[in-house]
N, C-alpha and C positions, 0 to 999 in steps of 0.2 A: 498633487493627487487630484484626479478627476472627481466631478460631482457624483458620478455613478459609483465610484469606489467608496467614497465617503458614505453614501446612502447604504451600500451593502454592508460595510463595516458596522454601521449603526444597527442594521437589521440583525446581524449575526449575534449581537449581544442578547437578543431576545429569542433566538432560535433554541428550542429546548433540546435539540439533538446535536448541538455544537458545544464543545468544551474548549475554552480558551484560558488555560491556567496561566497565571503570572509566574515568572521564573522562581520567585521566592516561595511559591507554594510547593515546589517539588525538589528544589536544590538547596541544601543537601539532604532533605528529608524525603521520605517515601510519599508519593502522591496518594490521595485518599482512596482511589479506586484500584490501586495496585493489588492484584490478587482477588479483587472483589467485583470485577466488571460484570460477571454473570449474576451474582447474588444481589449486588447493591445498585447497579446501573440498569441492566436489562431485566432484572427480576426473574431470571430463569436459570436453567442449568445447561443451556445449549452451547455448542462450541463457539469459539471466537476466531474470526478470520480478519486479517489486516490487509489493507491496501496502502502501501508506503509510497509517499510522493504522489498522493492520489489525484492531485489537480482538481478537475471538476467532479471527480468521484464517480466516473462512469462504471467502473468495476464494482465499487462499493454498492451502488444502488442496483446495478444490473444483476449482480449475484443475489442481493437481498430479495429482489422480486422472485427469483427462481427458487430460493431456499429460505422460506419463512421460519424454519426451525434452526437457523444458524444466525449468530450475531456478527455483524460486519462493522468494522471501524476503519474509516478512511483517515489517513494522517498526512497533513501537509502544513507548511508554515504560511502559505499564501491564503489570506482570508477571502479575497475576492473569488478565487478559484473554488474554495470550499462552499461558498454561498450557493452556487448552482446545484450541486449535489444535495446539499442539506435542504434546500427549498423544495427540490423534487421529492425527497423522502417525506417531508412534512405534508406537501400537497397530496401525496399518494398514500399517506398514513402507513408508512413503512416503520413499524415499531422496532424492527431488528437492525436499525442503522444508527450509527453515531459518527461524528467527525471530531477529531482531536487536532487542535491547531498547535503544533510544536515542531521542533526540528527532529529529524530521524535519529540524530546522534544522541538524543536524550531518551530514547525509547525504553531503556531499562529502568528509568525512574517511574514508568507508568504501568509496566506489566511484570508479573511475577513468573517464576520458574514454572514451565509446563502450562502456562495460561493460554497460549496461542496455538491453534491447531494448524494454521496455514497462513502463508504470506504471499501476496501478489505485489510485484514490483513492475509497474506499467510505465514504460517510456520515460525513465529517469534521465536526468542530465548525465551524459557520458563522461563529463569532466576529462576531456582528451589530453590536457597538459600533464606531463609526468608529475610535477609537484602536487597535483590534485588527486593522486591515486587514492589517498585515504578518504577522499570525499565521495568516491564511487560507491553506490549503494550495494554493490556486490564485492567490495574489497574484503580482504581477510578480516580487517578490523570490524566491519559491519556484520559479517557472517558470524563472528564470535558473539556479537551482541544478540543476534537473532537466536543463536544456540541457547542462550540463557533464558529465553522466554518461550521457545518452541517446544512442543511435545516431541518425544523421541523420534517418532515417525513422521513428524510434520513436514509438509512439502513447501518448497519455495518455487514460485513461478517468476520468470523474467520475460517480458515482452519488450522488444526494442527495435527501432529501425537502424540502429547503429552497429555495424559489423565489428567495429573495433571493441565496443563494450561486450558484445557477444563472445568474441575470441578471448578477451581478457577474463571474462567470467569462467569460460571453459578451463583456462589455465588455473584459476583459483580453485575450481572444483577438483581438478587433477592433483594439484599440489597439496590440497587439504584432505585428499582421500575421501572426498564426499561421493555420494551415490548419484550418478547421472541417470535419470530416468528416460528423458527424451530431449532431442535437440533438432533444430532445423533452422536454416537461414531463409526459408521461403514457406512460411506457415500455411498460407492459403493454397499452396500446391503440394502440401506434404501428406495429404490424405488422412489427416487426423479425424477422429470421431468424437472429440470432446467439444460439446456445444458451448461450454463456458469460454472457449477461446474465440468464439464468434462475437463476443461483446467487443465493441470498438470504441476506443477513446476518441476525443476530439483530435488529438495529434495523430493517432493511428489513421483515422479517416483522411486527414490531410496528406499523410505520407502515401497512402494507397492511391489517392487521386493523382499523385505525382509519379506513380508507377514504381515506388520504392518498396522493396520486399520487406516483410516483417520477420524478424528473427524471434525464436522462442526457445527457452530452456526450462526444463522441469527437473528438480533435483532435491535430494535430502542431505542434511548435514550428517 
């Protein structure tokens, strides 16, 4: 492990907007903020929006800057990645931002029924090998987990450079009779008018510089 990583891990311990629960804190019991993120963590009654596999947290902090009356939580297992977004939020006094360091498959230990209003999945690992299907963040198994915490009309967004994952997700939406709202395999030439889609992650900018088109899906369960 590099010196920089060690330094950032040490800093994260003291970042007030980063939550790093030990596994024994939430398995098999319910985590202390489950059902209480608004009242006991953010101290307000505003909606909660998640960025799953948030990486450096570009969408978490980008949306938080645009919408101060919404609570945003970035979730990732990689501490060094979370460090950048969490530090930006602290430096810019974004009080509506938190980062949760855990695996996405544990999400139901942390959030209660109808607690989440919206989910963003930004450039996840496509897990291309067939044995890894259950690891894809838009697999049937993960969508069922999201259903347990999303409000009835809650929206899921997927941004990816990977056409295979895009097509796979379309199939999952069709097979599950979910509501497809919008789809495109070339986001920045699709004529969309949603300014939120213009937020670019580190990986997205890298893909665009390589002339790789960005795919986008918007749907409800």
